[in-house]
Phi, psi and omega in degrees: 000135180296151173264127178264160179296144178310130179092356179296131179266126184291160175212166183238125177259119170273109189242135173276122184270355185087191188270001178136319170292116184302334172296348180262001172294127182290146183303324179296315176302320181299315185288326180286322177301319182297330185265001185287146173267322183221130182233118171260116188232159178255156181290336183291356181285342176093143184301324184291321176293318184298314182300338181275355182301146186291143176293138179096343175288150178276118181255130183227117173286107183248017186300143179251126179247165188308314182251007185214123173247109179298322177224139173281161185303319176304319177294321182290322179297313183296325179294315182306310184292315187297309180295321173302314180297333176287345177101022185263159162271121192239123174252124174260102190259120186239154177285152179069230182239137185299332189256010174246088180062029177255002178068014180294328176293323175294324176295312175309317180296316182292320177295310183305311182300340187260359180086016188265131181291134179236132182239129180256132182238104181294158176235164174283123185276145175297339184297331179258316192291318185296309173307318185294320174295332179270000177081031181238104176287132179290327175241149178200137188300333179269349190231317184208132181250002174216157174219146184235130179255130173227158169264140180287332179297320185300335185287343177283344184280150181293319177263053180306138176274358184274127175273088183296330180296314180296313183301320181296332180277330181298141190260001179273198176271141176242121178249126177249120179262149176055047190249357183294323181296322184249032179305310178303316187291318180297313187289323180294324180297316181292318178294324177301323185265017170100007180289143184297126178298343182268008178300129178300146176224142173226132173256122187247103180272141175050046190300142179074002178262172175293341179267007179313136178220141181240130177241128179237139177200212178230167182302331187278348180226000187294332180292315180292319179302312179301319179299311181298322179278350179066045178296133180226156173290164356290136174213152169255132176255131180238124183236125178146173187292339178304331180305323182299335189282351181295328179296331183271317187237004182282000000 
């Protein structure tokens, strides 16, 4: 770990690593990573970016997986505060963008409450990049003039804040992140509230990487198609007529 000058006050950078393609990592993010003393990172940042971490930095894998959390969120917050108070440059590196379903807002709150300086470095979210790489524009003058992002995890909660009735009525594009585990539940909720069963759907696994795979169907058959194809997370789900454009420009 690097030695900082006496009296240096540590700070925390909440950095978005982008959707997986290392070429989509922002220049500012790349520079900050090189200067880091401590990096707390998620697995979704991608192997190529992980391999680029500076020698001598303290590296802590705090990735959260479906059935395993190496560290609870409160523990991550405490580590960020601890290392910053010790006078280190701390990077909290997240897949995608820190402020889009990345719990970056919660971490920023905890740090600010502890008097720690926080710097946000946005990242390209997979919610936009994965569909783009798959040949699916989220908006198009002839198909969709609005797009809505939701998290698939929220759907599993008993007291979900998601208004599925409203979503089913919207005529724009719906993008669901982290929705593979609850695919059946999400689809059932939309159909229950009147969404057209023939609405096109695309599931984009490991978007923007060399392993990217696209599975296409409609609301009425995507669950069965996904099961047969063995679709696994991480994946982005795109629902709407813009999915049809993949045949033309994908």
